[in-house]
Each structure stands twice: as C-alpha cells, then as structure tokens.
C-alpha positions as CSV (number, residue, x, y, z in Angstrom):
1,X,2.7,38.2,-24.1
2,X,2.5,36.6,-20.7
3,X,5.8,36.6,-18.8
4,X,7.3,34.3,-16.1
5,X,10.2,35.0,-13.8
6,X,12.9,32.3,-13.6
7,X,16.1,32.1,-11.6
8,X,19.0,29.6,-12.0
9,X,20.5,28.2,-8.8
10,X,18.9,31.0,-6.7
11,X,20.6,33.9,-8.7
12,X,18.8,37.0,-10.1
13,X,15.4,36.3,-11.6
14,X,14.9,37.1,-15.3
15,X,11.7,37.4,-17.3
16,X,10.8,35.0,-20.1
17,X,7.8,34.3,-22.2
18,X,5.5,31.5,-21.0
19,X,6.3,28.1,-22.5
20,X,10.1,28.9,-22.7
21,X,12.0,25.7,-22.2
22,X,14.4,25.2,-19.3
23,X,17.1,24.4,-21.9
24,X,16.7,27.8,-23.5
25,X,16.8,29.6,-20.1
26,X,20.0,27.6,-19.2
27,X,21.6,28.6,-22.5
28,X,20.7,32.3,-21.9
29,X,21.7,32.6,-18.2
30,X,24.4,29.9,-17.8
31,X,25.9,28.7,-21.1
32,X,28.5,26.5,-19.3
33,X,25.8,24.7,-17.3
34,X,23.8,24.3,-20.6
35,X,26.6,22.3,-22.0
36,X,27.0,20.1,-18.9
37,X,23.4,19.6,-17.8
38,X,21.7,16.3,-18.6
39,X,18.5,17.3,-16.9
40,X,17.1,20.1,-14.7
41,X,15.2,20.5,-11.4
42,X,12.2,22.8,-11.6
43,X,11.2,23.9,-8.2
44,X,13.0,20.8,-6.8
45,X,11.4,18.3,-9.2
46,X,13.7,16.4,-11.6
47,X,12.6,17.1,-15.2
48,X,13.9,16.9,-18.8
49,X,15.8,19.8,-20.1
50,X,13.2,20.5,-22.7
51,X,10.5,21.0,-20.1
52,X,8.4,24.1,-20.9
53,X,8.0,26.5,-18.0
54,X,4.4,27.8,-17.6
55,X,4.9,29.8,-14.3
56,X,7.6,31.4,-12.1
57,X,10.2,28.8,-11.2
58,X,13.6,28.1,-9.6
59,X,15.7,26.1,-12.0
60,X,18.7,24.0,-11.2
61,X,21.1,22.4,-13.7
62,X,21.6,18.7,-13.1
63,X,25.0,17.5,-14.4
64,X,26.0,13.8,-14.9
65,X,28.5,14.2,-12.1
66,X,25.7,14.6,-9.5
67,X,23.7,11.7,-8.0
68,X,20.5,12.6,-9.8
69,X,22.3,13.3,-13.0
70,X,24.2,10.0,-12.9
71,X,20.8,8.2,-12.5
72,X,19.5,10.0,-15.5
73,X,22.6,9.1,-17.5
74,X,22.3,5.4,-16.4
75,X,18.6,5.3,-17.3
76,X,19.2,6.8,-20.7
77,X,22.0,4.3,-21.4
78,X,19.6,1.5,-20.6
79,X,17.3,2.8,-23.4
80,X,20.2,3.1,-25.7
81,X,21.1,-0.5,-25.0
82,X,17.4,-1.6,-25.7
83,X,17.5,0.3,-29.0
84,X,20.7,-1.4,-30.1
85,X,19.3,-4.8,-29.1
86,X,16.1,-4.2,-31.2
87,X,18.2,-3.2,-34.2
88,X,20.5,-6.3,-33.9
89,X,17.9,-8.8,-32.8
90,X,14.5,-7.6,-34.3
91,X,12.5,-10.5,-32.7
92,X,13.5,-9.4,-29.2
93,X,10.7,-8.1,-26.9
94,X,11.6,-5.4,-24.4
95,X,10.3,-5.4,-20.8
96,X,11.8,-3.0,-18.2
97,X,15.1,-1.3,-17.8
98,X,15.6,0.5,-14.4
99,X,18.7,1.8,-12.7
100,X,20.4,0.3,-9.7
101,X,23.4,1.7,-7.8
102,X,26.0,2.8,-10.4
103,X,24.5,0.4,-12.9
104,X,21.4,-0.3,-15.1
105,X,19.9,-3.4,-16.6
106,X,17.3,-4.2,-19.1
107,X,15.3,-7.5,-19.4
108,X,14.6,-9.0,-22.8
109,X,12.4,-11.8,-24.0
110,X,14.7,-13.6,-26.4
111,X,14.8,-17.2,-27.7
112,X,18.5,-17.8,-26.9
113,X,20.6,-16.4,-24.0
114,X,22.9,-13.6,-24.9
115,X,26.6,-14.6,-25.4
116,X,29.7,-12.5,-24.5
117,X,30.0,-12.0,-28.3
118,X,26.5,-10.6,-28.4
119,X,27.3,-8.1,-25.7
120,X,30.3,-6.9,-27.7
121,X,28.1,-6.4,-30.8
122,X,25.4,-4.6,-28.7
123,X,28.0,-2.3,-27.1
124,X,29.5,-1.5,-30.5
125,X,26.0,-0.6,-31.9
126,X,25.3,1.5,-28.9
127,X,28.5,3.6,-29.6
128,X,27.3,4.1,-33.2
129,X,23.8,5.2,-32.1
130,X,25.3,7.5,-29.4
131,X,27.5,9.2,-32.0
132,X,24.5,10.0,-34.2
133,X,23.3,12.4,-31.6
134,X,19.6,11.4,-31.9
135,X,17.3,13.8,-30.1
136,X,15.3,12.2,-27.2
137,X,11.7,13.4,-27.0
138,X,9.0,12.9,-24.4
139,X,5.4,12.5,-25.3
140,X,2.3,12.1,-23.0
141,X,-0.3,9.6,-24.1
142,X,-3.7,8.4,-23.0
143,X,-3.8,4.8,-21.8
144,X,-5.7,3.7,-24.9
145,X,-3.3,5.4,-27.2
146,X,-0.3,4.0,-25.5
147,X,-1.7,0.5,-25.6
148,X,-2.5,0.9,-29.3
149,X,1.1,2.1,-29.9
150,X,2.8,-0.8,-28.2
151,X,0.3,-3.4,-29.6
152,X,1.2,-2.2,-33.1
153,X,4.9,-2.9,-32.6
154,X,4.2,-6.2,-30.8
155,X,5.6,-5.2,-27.4
156,X,3.3,-7.4,-25.3
157,X,5.2,-6.7,-22.0
158,X,4.6,-3.0,-22.3
159,X,0.9,-3.7,-23.0
160,X,0.8,-5.8,-19.8
161,X,2.3,-2.9,-17.8
162,X,-0.2,-0.5,-19.2
163,X,-3.1,-2.9,-18.4
164,X,-2.2,-2.4,-14.7
165,X,-2.6,1.3,-14.9
166,X,-5.8,3.3,-14.8
167,X,-7.2,5.8,-17.3
168,X,-6.3,8.6,-15.0
169,X,-2.6,7.8,-14.8
170,X,-0.2,10.1,-16.7
171,X,1.5,7.9,-19.2
172,X,4.7,9.1,-21.0
173,X,6.9,7.6,-23.7
174,X,10.4,8.5,-24.9
175,X,11.5,8.3,-28.5
176,X,15.0,8.4,-30.1
177,X,15.3,7.6,-33.7
178,X,13.4,4.3,-34.5
179,X,13.0,3.4,-30.8
180,X,10.1,4.3,-28.5
181,X,9.9,3.1,-24.9
182,X,7.3,3.5,-22.1
183,X,9.0,5.5,-19.4
184,X,8.5,8.2,-16.7
185,X,11.9,9.8,-17.5
186,X,13.6,12.1,-17.4
187,X,16.3,11.5,-20.0
188,X,19.4,13.2,-21.4
189,X,18.6,15.5,-24.4
190,X,20.2,13.4,-27.0
191,X,22.2,10.2,-27.4
192,X,25.5,12.0,-27.9
193,X,25.4,12.8,-24.1
194,X,26.1,9.1,-23.6
195,X,29.8,8.6,-24.1
196,X,31.4,6.4,-21.5
197,X,29.7,3.1,-20.9
198,X,30.3,-0.6,-20.6
199,X,28.1,-3.7,-20.8
200,X,29.0,-5.9,-17.9
201,X,27.3,-9.3,-18.1
202,X,24.0,-11.1,-18.8
203,X,21.9,-13.4,-16.6
204,X,18.5,-15.0,-16.4
205,X,15.7,-13.2,-14.6
206,X,12.0,-14.0,-14.3
207,X,9.4,-11.5,-15.5
208,X,8.4,-9.4,-12.6
209,X,10.6,-11.5,-10.3
210,X,8.0,-14.4,-10.3
211,X,9.4,-17.8,-10.9
212,X,6.1,-18.8,-12.3
213,X,6.6,-16.4,-15.2
214,X,8.8,-16.7,-18.2
215,X,12.6,-16.6,-17.8
216,X,14.0,-13.5,-19.5
217,X,17.5,-12.4,-20.3
218,X,18.9,-9.5,-18.3
219,X,21.9,-7.4,-19.5
220,X,23.7,-5.3,-16.9
221,X,25.7,-2.2,-17.8
222,X,27.2,1.0,-16.4
223,X,27.8,4.5,-17.6
224,X,29.7,7.5,-16.2
225,X,30.2,11.2,-17.1
226,X,33.9,10.7,-17.7
227,X,36.3,8.0,-19.0
228,X,38.3,8.2,-15.7
229,X,35.2,7.5,-13.6
230,X,34.2,4.6,-15.8
231,X,37.7,3.1,-15.5
232,X,37.7,3.6,-11.7
233,X,34.4,1.8,-11.4
234,X,35.5,-1.1,-13.7
235,X,38.6,-1.5,-11.5
236,X,36.3,-1.6,-8.5
237,X,34.2,-4.3,-10.0
238,X,37.4,-6.4,-10.7
239,X,38.3,-6.0,-7.0
240,X,34.8,-7.0,-6.0
241,X,35.1,-10.2,-8.1
242,X,38.2,-11.1,-6.2
243,X,36.4,-10.4,-2.9
244,X,33.2,-12.3,-3.9
245,X,32.3,-14.2,-0.8
246,X,31.1,-17.2,-2.8
247,X,34.6,-17.4,-4.5
248,X,36.5,-16.9,-1.2
249,X,34.2,-19.3,0.7
250,X,35.2,-22.1,-1.7
251,X,38.9,-21.2,-1.9
252,X,39.2,-20.9,1.9
253,X,37.0,-24.0,2.6
254,X,34.4,-22.1,4.7
255,X,31.1,-23.2,3.3
256,X,29.4,-25.0,0.4
257,X,26.0,-25.4,-1.3
258,X,24.0,-28.3,-2.6
259,X,20.8,-28.1,-4.7
260,X,19.1,-30.7,-2.5
261,X,18.8,-27.8,0.0
262,X,18.8,-24.7,-2.2
263,X,19.3,-21.5,-0.3
264,X,20.6,-23.3,2.8
265,X,24.4,-23.1,3.1
266,X,26.5,-25.9,4.6
267,X,29.2,-24.4,6.9
268,X,32.4,-26.5,6.7
269,X,34.7,-26.9,9.8
270,X,36.6,-23.6,9.2
271,X,33.5,-21.7,8.4
272,X,31.7,-23.1,11.5
273,X,34.6,-21.8,13.7
274,X,34.0,-18.3,12.4
275,X,30.2,-18.6,12.7
276,X,30.6,-19.8,16.3
277,X,33.1,-17.0,17.1
278,X,30.5,-14.4,15.9
279,X,27.9,-15.9,18.2
280,X,30.3,-16.0,21.1
281,X,31.3,-12.4,20.6
282,X,27.6,-11.3,20.7
283,X,27.0,-13.5,23.8
284,X,29.9,-11.6,25.5
285,X,28.0,-8.3,24.8
286,X,24.8,-9.9,26.1
287,X,26.5,-10.2,29.5
288,X,27.6,-6.6,29.4
289,X,24.3,-5.1,28.2
290,X,22.0,-7.3,30.4
291,X,20.4,-9.8,28.0
292,X,19.1,-13.2,28.8
293,X,19.4,-15.9,26.1
294,X,16.6,-18.3,25.3
295,X,15.9,-21.1,22.9
296,X,12.4,-21.2,21.4
297,X,10.7,-23.9,19.2
298,X,11.2,-24.2,15.5
299,X,7.6,-25.2,14.6
300,X,4.3,-23.5,15.7
301,X,0.7,-24.0,15.1
302,X,-0.3,-21.4,12.5
303,X,-2.7,-20.0,15.1
304,X,0.3,-18.1,16.4
305,X,1.1,-16.5,13.0
306,X,-2.5,-15.5,12.5
307,X,-2.6,-13.9,15.9
308,X,0.7,-12.1,15.3
309,X,-0.3,-10.8,11.9
310,X,2.5,-12.7,10.0
311,X,-0.1,-14.9,8.3
312,X,-1.7,-11.9,6.7
313,X,1.5,-10.0,5.9
314,X,4.2,-12.6,5.6
315,X,2.5,-15.9,4.6
316,X,4.1,-16.1,1.1
317,X,7.6,-16.4,2.7
318,X,6.6,-19.1,5.2
319,X,7.1,-22.9,5.1
320,X,3.7,-24.4,6.0
321,X,2.6,-28.0,6.3
322,X,-0.3,-30.1,7.6
323,X,0.2,-32.8,10.2
324,X,-2.3,-34.6,12.3
325,X,-5.1,-32.5,10.9
326,X,-3.5,-29.3,12.1
327,X,-1.7,-26.5,10.2
328,X,1.9,-25.7,11.2
329,X,4.6,-23.4,10.1
330,X,8.4,-23.2,10.5
331,X,9.2,-20.0,12.3
332,X,10.4,-17.1,10.0
333,X,11.2,-14.9,13.0
334,X,11.4,-15.1,16.8
335,X,9.2,-12.2,17.9
336,X,5.9,-14.1,18.4
337,X,7.7,-16.8,20.4
338,X,9.2,-14.2,22.7
339,X,5.8,-12.7,23.4
340,X,4.7,-16.2,24.6
341,X,7.8,-16.2,26.9
342,X,6.9,-12.8,28.3
343,X,3.3,-13.7,28.9
344,X,4.2,-16.9,30.7
345,X,4.6,-15.1,34.0
346,X,3.2,-12.1,35.9
347,X,5.4,-9.0,35.2
348,X,6.0,-6.0,37.4
349,X,7.4,-2.6,36.4
350,X,10.4,-3.6,38.6
351,X,11.1,-6.5,36.1
352,X,11.4,-4.1,33.2
353,X,13.2,-3.9,30.9
354,X,13.3,-7.6,30.0
355,X,15.8,-8.3,27.2
356,X,15.4,-11.7,25.5
357,X,17.9,-12.9,23.0
358,X,17.6,-15.8,20.7
359,X,19.9,-17.4,18.0
360,X,17.1,-19.8,16.9
361,X,17.2,-21.0,13.3
362,X,14.7,-19.3,11.0
363,X,13.3,-20.3,7.7
364,X,11.9,-18.1,4.9
365,X,10.9,-19.2,1.5
366,X,12.8,-16.8,-0.8
367,X,12.2,-17.3,-4.5
368,X,14.9,-19.1,-6.4
369,X,15.7,-16.0,-8.6
370,X,16.8,-13.9,-5.6
371,X,18.9,-16.5,-3.7
372,X,22.5,-15.3,-3.6
373,X,25.3,-17.0,-1.7
374,X,25.1,-16.2,2.0
375,X,23.5,-12.8,1.5
376,X,20.0,-14.1,0.5
377,X,19.2,-17.5,1.9
378,X,16.2,-19.6,3.1
379,X,17.7,-20.9,6.4
380,X,19.5,-18.6,8.7
381,X,20.0,-17.4,12.3
382,X,20.0,-13.8,13.6
383,X,21.6,-12.2,16.7
384,X,18.0,-11.5,17.4
385,X,16.6,-9.9,20.6
386,X,13.4,-8.3,21.9
387,X,13.2,-5.8,24.7
388,X,10.0,-5.4,26.7
389,X,10.0,-2.1,28.5
390,X,7.8,0.7,29.8
391,X,7.1,3.7,27.5
392,X,9.4,5.9,29.6
393,X,12.3,3.5,29.2
394,X,12.3,3.6,25.4
395,X,14.8,6.5,25.0
396,X,17.3,4.9,27.4
397,X,17.0,1.5,25.6
398,X,17.5,3.0,22.2
399,X,20.6,4.9,23.4
400,X,22.0,1.7,24.7
401,X,21.4,0.0,21.4
402,X,23.1,2.9,19.5
403,X,26.1,2.4,21.8
404,X,26.1,-1.3,21.2
405,X,26.0,-0.8,17.4
406,X,29.0,1.5,17.5
407,X,31.0,-0.9,19.7
408,X,30.3,-3.9,17.3
409,X,31.0,-2.1,14.1
410,X,34.3,-0.7,15.5
411,X,35.5,-4.2,16.2
412,X,34.7,-5.3,12.6
413,X,36.4,-2.1,11.2
414,X,33.3,-0.8,9.5
415,X,34.0,3.0,9.4
416,X,31.3,5.1,7.8
417,X,27.7,4.2,8.4
418,X,24.4,5.8,7.3
419,X,21.3,5.7,9.5
420,X,17.8,5.8,8.2
421,X,14.5,6.1,10.1
422,X,11.7,4.3,8.2
423,X,8.1,5.3,8.8
424,X,4.7,3.7,8.4
425,X,4.2,1.7,5.2
426,X,1.0,1.6,3.2
427,X,0.1,-1.9,4.4
428,X,0.7,-1.3,8.1
429,X,-0.8,-3.1,11.1
430,X,-2.1,-1.3,14.1
431,X,-3.4,2.1,15.1
432,X,-2.1,5.1,13.2
433,X,-1.9,7.2,16.4
434,X,0.5,4.6,18.0
435,X,2.5,4.6,14.8
436,X,2.9,8.4,15.0
437,X,3.9,8.2,18.6
438,X,6.5,5.5,17.9
439,X,8.0,7.5,15.0
440,X,8.2,10.6,17.2
441,X,10.1,8.7,19.9
442,X,12.6,7.3,17.5
443,X,13.1,10.6,15.7
444,X,13.6,12.5,19.0
445,X,16.1,9.9,20.2
446,X,18.1,10.0,17.0
447,X,18.2,13.8,17.0
448,X,19.6,13.7,20.5
449,X,22.2,10.9,19.9
450,X,23.6,11.0,16.3
451,X,24.8,13.8,14.1
452,X,22.9,12.8,10.9
453,X,20.2,10.4,9.7
454,X,17.8,10.1,6.8
455,X,14.0,9.5,6.8
456,X,12.6,6.9,4.5
457,X,8.9,7.6,4.2
458,X,6.7,4.4,4.1
459,X,9.6,1.9,4.4
460,X,8.9,0.7,8.0
461,X,8.1,-2.9,9.0
462,X,4.4,-3.7,8.9
463,X,4.2,-3.6,12.7
464,X,6.3,-0.6,13.5
465,X,8.8,2.1,12.5
466,X,12.5,1.2,12.4
467,X,16.0,2.5,12.5
468,X,18.4,0.8,10.0
469,X,22.2,1.0,9.9
470,X,23.9,0.9,6.5
471,X,27.7,0.4,6.7
472,X,30.3,1.0,4.0
473,X,32.6,-1.9,3.3
474,X,36.2,-1.6,2.1
475,X,35.0,-1.0,-1.5
476,X,32.6,1.8,-0.4
477,X,29.5,-0.3,-0.9
478,X,26.6,0.1,1.5
479,X,25.1,-2.9,3.3
480,X,22.1,-2.7,5.6
481,X,23.0,-4.7,8.8
482,X,21.7,-3.6,12.2
483,X,18.0,-2.7,12.7
484,X,16.0,-1.4,15.7
485,X,12.2,-1.6,15.4
486,X,9.7,-0.1,17.8
487,X,6.5,-2.1,18.2
488,X,3.3,-1.2,20.0
489,X,1.2,-3.6,18.0
490,X,2.4,-7.1,19.0
491,X,2.1,-6.3,22.8
492,X,-1.5,-5.3,22.0
493,X,-2.3,-8.4,19.9
494,X,-0.9,-10.7,22.6
495,X,-2.4,-8.7,25.4
496,X,1.0,-8.3,27.2
497,X,0.9,-6.4,30.5
498,X,2.9,-5.5,33.5
499,X,1.7,-4.2,36.9
500,X,2.8,-0.6,37.3
501,X,3.8,1.0,40.6
502,X,0.2,2.3,40.9
503,X,-1.0,-1.3,40.9
504,X,-2.7,-1.0,37.5
505,X,-2.0,-3.2,34.5
506,X,-0.1,-1.3,31.7
507,X,1.0,-2.3,28.2
508,X,4.7,-2.8,27.6
509,X,6.5,-1.6,24.5
510,X,8.4,-4.2,22.4
511,X,11.7,-3.3,20.7
512,X,12.9,-5.6,18.0
513,X,16.7,-5.4,17.4
514,X,19.5,-7.2,15.6
515,X,23.1,-5.9,15.5
516,X,24.8,-8.2,13.0
517,X,21.4,-9.1,11.5
518,X,21.4,-12.5,9.8
519,X,24.6,-14.2,10.7
520,X,24.8,-15.8,7.2
521,X,24.4,-12.4,5.5
522,X,26.9,-10.7,7.9
523,X,29.4,-13.5,7.3
524,X,29.1,-12.9,3.5
525,X,29.4,-9.1,3.8
526,X,32.3,-9.2,6.3
527,X,34.1,-11.8,4.2
528,X,34.1,-9.4,1.3
529,X,34.9,-6.5,3.5
530,X,38.1,-8.1,4.8
531,X,38.8,-10.1,1.6
532,X,39.2,-13.2,3.8
533,X,41.9,-11.6,5.9
534,X,40.2,-12.3,9.2
535,X,41.5,-10.7,12.4
536,X,43.4,-13.2,14.6
537,X,40.4,-13.7,17.0
538,X,38.1,-14.7,14.2
539,X,40.5,-16.6,11.9
540,X,39.7,-20.4,11.7
541,X,43.4,-21.2,11.7
542,X,45.2,-18.6,13.9
543,X,48.7,-20.0,13.5
544,X,50.5,-22.3,11.0
545,X,53.5,-24.1,12.4
546,X,55.9,-25.0,9.6
547,X,58.9,-27.3,9.9
548,X,61.9,-26.6,7.8
549,X,62.8,-30.3,7.5
550,X,62.0,-33.7,8.9
551,X,64.6,-33.2,11.6
552,X,62.4,-30.6,13.3
553,X,59.0,-32.4,12.8
554,X,58.9,-33.5,16.5
555,X,59.6,-29.9,17.7
556,X,57.0,-28.5,15.3
557,X,54.4,-31.0,16.8
558,X,55.4,-29.9,20.3
559,X,54.9,-26.2,19.4
560,X,51.5,-27.0,18.0
561,X,50.5,-28.8,21.2
562,X,51.6,-25.9,23.4
563,X,49.6,-23.5,21.2
564,X,46.5,-25.8,21.5
565,X,46.9,-26.0,25.2
566,X,46.9,-22.2,25.3
567,X,43.6,-22.1,23.3
568,X,45.1,-21.0,20.0
569,X,43.9,-22.7,16.9
570,X,46.7,-24.0,14.8
571,X,47.8,-26.4,12.0
572,X,51.1,-28.1,11.9
573,X,52.7,-28.8,8.5
574,X,55.5,-31.4,8.8
575,X,55.4,-32.5,5.2
576,X,58.6,-33.0,3.2
577,X,57.9,-30.0,1.0
578,X,60.4,-27.1,0.9
579,X,59.8,-24.3,3.4
580,X,59.2,-21.8,0.5
581,X,56.3,-23.9,-0.8
582,X,54.8,-24.2,2.7
583,X,55.0,-20.5,3.2
584,X,53.3,-19.8,-0.2
585,X,50.5,-22.3,0.6
586,X,50.0,-20.7,4.0
587,X,49.9,-17.3,2.4
588,X,47.2,-18.4,0.0
589,X,45.1,-19.7,2.9
590,X,45.4,-16.2,4.5
591,X,46.6,-17.5,7.8
592,X,47.6,-14.6,10.1
593,X,50.7,-16.1,11.8
594,X,53.4,-18.5,10.7
595,X,55.8,-20.0,13.1
596,X,58.8,-21.5,11.2
597,X,60.9,-24.0,13.1
598,X,64.3,-25.2,11.9
599,X,67.2,-26.9,13.7
600,X,68.4,-23.5,15.1
601,X,65.0,-22.8,16.7
602,X,64.6,-26.3,18.0
603,X,68.0,-26.1,19.8
604,X,67.2,-22.6,21.3
605,X,63.5,-23.4,22.1
606,X,62.3,-20.5,20.0
607,X,60.3,-20.1,16.7
608,X,60.8,-17.8,13.7
609,X,57.8,-15.5,13.6
610,X,56.3,-14.4,10.2
611,X,53.1,-12.4,10.0
612,X,50.9,-11.8,7.1
613,X,51.6,-8.5,5.4
614,X,54.6,-7.9,7.7
615,X,56.9,-10.6,6.6
616,X,59.7,-12.0,8.8
617,X,59.8,-10.6,12.3
618,X,62.6,-12.7,13.8
619,X,63.3,-15.4,16.3
620,X,61.2,-15.2,19.5
621,X,60.4,-17.4,22.5
622,X,57.1,-19.3,22.0
623,X,55.9,-18.2,25.5
624,X,56.3,-14.5,24.5
625,X,54.4,-15.1,21.2
626,X,51.6,-16.9,23.0
627,X,51.2,-14.0,25.5
628,X,51.2,-11.5,22.6
629,X,48.6,-13.5,20.5
630,X,46.3,-14.1,23.5
631,X,46.3,-10.4,24.2
632,X,45.4,-9.6,20.5
633,X,42.7,-12.3,20.5
634,X,41.1,-11.3,23.8
635,X,41.1,-7.6,22.9
636,X,39.9,-8.4,19.4
637,X,42.5,-6.1,17.9
638,X,43.0,-6.0,14.2
639,X,46.6,-5.8,13.0
640,X,46.8,-3.2,10.2
641,X,48.8,-4.0,7.0
642,X,51.2,-1.2,7.8
643,X,51.5,-2.0,11.5
644,X,54.7,-3.5,12.9
C-alpha cells in the first residue's frame, strides 16, 4: 500500500495510506484540533476537512476563530440560509451568496420582498437545520452535468453562471440534505458547526449589480464561532447605526439629498462650513509642502479622454453629450487636464518637481444600486494633486507624501492604518517594463519608510501601480482614503518633456495623489468616526451663548459679537426657554462649548463655561476663553472626553 508522509502545523511527520482524509489525520494526531477545525490548509491552500491527501503534505487546522475559518463559517451559513429559504419559499430561485467583512449575504429571485417576519421564520428554520447535523459534501462535475443538474431543479441563475464558464473549468457543488449549491468552497463539515448566527436585514439588489437586470432580494446575515463574539458584533452594529453619517447628517443639519439629482449631495450651511474647513486645512499644507493650486475646466472634448485612455477604460462611468456636432464629457478626474497645464510651457529640470493641486468638481456615473450617502456619489471633489518630477526625484516625493499622510491622519485622530501596494491589473495600459520599474520603486520606498505593508497583486490603477492607505475608524472598520499612484503612461501619451541638465529632452514621471480622497467620502467616514463630535476647529458652531433670562439677553448678544469679531463661529440663544432646556438642545446639537450668561456674569463681565463631555468648568473672563479657544482652533487640537 502506497504511503504518504503528513505533518500537522510543522510537527513530526507521520505515515498514512494514500487517500487518507485530512480529517482522519487531524483526529489521529490532534484530537482537540479535530473538534475545533472547520477546514484545513493543505500545503497552504484552504480546503475542506474531508479532502483526500494523495501525496506528502503539511496540514494546518483552520478554526472558526481565525480569519480564514471565519470566512468559511460565514460562507457555510449563507448556504444554510439559502436552504432554509428554499424550504419555506419553494418558488424562490437562488443566485449567489458570498461573504463580506464579518457578514454574508444571499440574493434571491422572489415575487414579494422579504419582511422582518420572514427573516424571523428563516432564522428559526436555519436553527432547526443546523441542529440536524447534516453532512456537507463536495462533488466535482463537468459543465454539462452541472447545467443538467440545475436545469432540472429550475435554478436558471446557476445555469447562467455556468454558461459563462468553459468546459475546462473545474466545477464543484456542495450538498447538505435536500439542498445543493454551485460553489467553490470550502465549507464546514456539517451544519451543526453553525451555532451562533443572526439575520440582519434585507434589501433590493440588481442581478450582477446591473440596473438593467431584474431586482432581487438580498438578505444579510452574520455568524461567529462563539455567542460572545456574536453579541459583541451585534452591539457594534447598533453603535454603527447611531453613527450612520446619513442619520447624523440629517439630525445635525449638515447635508440633504433630492431625487432630482440622485447621487449628488446638497451641503447645507453647517455642512458647507465643515467642507470648506477641510479644503482650507489641505490648502495650509499645500503652502508647507510646495503645491500650486489650479482650477481646470469641467467640460472637455472627448478627444482628451481618448488620448488619455479614459475613453477605453473608464467610459461607462463618464457623462457624455453632443453639442454643436462635437462630443464632450464632464471630467471624471483631473489628471489629463493637468498634463495640458504642464505641456503649456517649456520645462527645465530646474523647474521640477512641479506639484499641481486641484479641488475641481468631478462627475462619475455610478449605478443607482451602489449609491450610498456621501460614501458613493456621482458628483464630488478631491484634494487632488499631480506631481511631475524626474525619475531620480520619485523616492523623495513619495517620502514627502508619506509624511503628509501621517500628519493629516494624526489631526483627524485616525490611529491604526494599513498600507497596500497594488500592482499591474490584467487590463493595464502601457509598457510592462515601465510597470515593473514603477512597482520596484514604490516597493523599495515603502520598505525604507514604513514598518509593514501588504501587496495586492493585480489591483493597481489601469495606468500605474499605487499605494493605498486604509484607516481604522472608532469602531475598528477599515476605510480606504489616501492613495499615491505612480504613472509613466500619461506623460508618454501626452508627450510630456523637460530639458535635462545635459540639454536633452527627457520624460517626466507623474505621481497622482490624494490624501483625504473624495471630500464627500471623507466627510461621511469622518462623521461616523467622530460620531458628529467635531473638534473645535472643524465644528460648524463652535460656541453656543445661552442667556439664563431675558434680563441678560443684551449681554448674551454682546458676547456673541465679541466671539464673532475674534473669528469664532457662534450662535446666541436668547429665547424665553429655561436654561436647562437650552443646555439639552445644545448638547443634542453636539456643540463643543457653551457660554452661559446670567445676571451674575453680566455684572462681572464674565461667562460660565460648560464644555461637552466635561460639564461645568466655572466662571471665566471672556477674553481668557477666546485666547484658549483660538489656540485650540489654530493648533487643531482635539479635546479628549477625559481631558480637563
């Protein structure tokens, strides 16, 4: 009998007959891991526990507590949900059910949208199926056999998926009881591994994300290895609901929406103050880091987009129209316009680097199904800039940008961040040799400047590799914000040159970069991060002046005027309401500072200071408060909740 040698987690190798399952080996070598493992890794590849080993291998147990194991658990729970749906609603057609961060979803073709009562029924049925401990088995099929299988049961969406595959593709399906689903896997060994889960909500979703296709019903859910982890995550979701930027934006009167301009937010007066403060802050940094700001046109002849390559790679997201017999497009990005600015004059090596910044409004046609508050819009502005430099200046410029990113994110109290280097995608523009050179430069710069970064193969922009910065918000969620992209292609397409010190024309390198990214998206992300408790420098109303009675209304107005003259944004409340009601209203508006003025303060020429999270601080001279607040504003300090 042929033998193979297998080790678990690098420990001593043992011999087993060929075709022994990874599960049996786990049971023999590590019984505790056998009980906990939802899947295995065989020579680093994630597989089902029942995988048969045909050659020597290194096996690792994958538990539900690990990242890979949690993903397996989530995916298996999505199948469990689909099975429960099919049993409760036999006419339902299943489509796809992938995992997303800490969650899963499944899209169903159903006549009527799911109700909250339906979700309760589905979840209860899932618990029953899970407790039955149904074995989950994988089978590999030919394309024809798979199509015949799903045609027989009327699953037309599965058939459509299979039609896009070739006869050479490995096709696998997973079965549990009366339910079979087309899937790559892997999955947990049986349904009783799925114990702690919750269905969250349902929503409409177009088949394959195309608004021209049928609207399906999507059910979201989550699952965890332990009851405690599930409870913690559900609590996190409740906190996320409270922090939802769409909810806070309405409550704090920051922005609004109207279907007559879908995907294009209206910033109200208070929201506009915050928006402009974000722009002003970045403009301050432009002075420090040597940028020149420009304003470029909104509309261009489509000849520009054809030349830049955006027509080929980005046309579906562009707004195009015909006027006077010519084709025009609203600009979706600033980079081609900046190449025109660069090429408008003769450039010398002494001029480089040239750093051009632009807050111009951009328009991209995002499909209706993906629009989401401020985080996915059709009209937006970026703190966008392009650096034209010589090849030997790239490292220095990237290091300056890394320094700038750290400075900005420190101001906004974003702590942990993850850095990724994204390399050449399949549909890339330009010479592969230049791509390789650009990737090497970025990799070498990162290795010399930061402690850790990940490489995302094939995820670069179509014109060049990029560095992305993902920050963690107060709830631990990751958001991609800043990006740095190295581009040898556009300078070549637009024949950009500079005269080097040897008198010869050379090609500059173009660096695309944004620190906040889309201002709209950053606004939404930061609003949820701070839960609407803006630092004093960014708050739309920095101070609320509250009169205790009508007798001190004139003094309150005087205090408000002095604050205004000092450049401090304030609102004065001299209504006849009781002071307690005024304080509660101001607390709900999340105003940082309250100055309460009664007869005692009016006589002494002082104010009673109350700060959010800190309560009453005492009676202080207005001039002293103005000095203190101006210092906090100018230094962009953030008062911590525990700080006094």
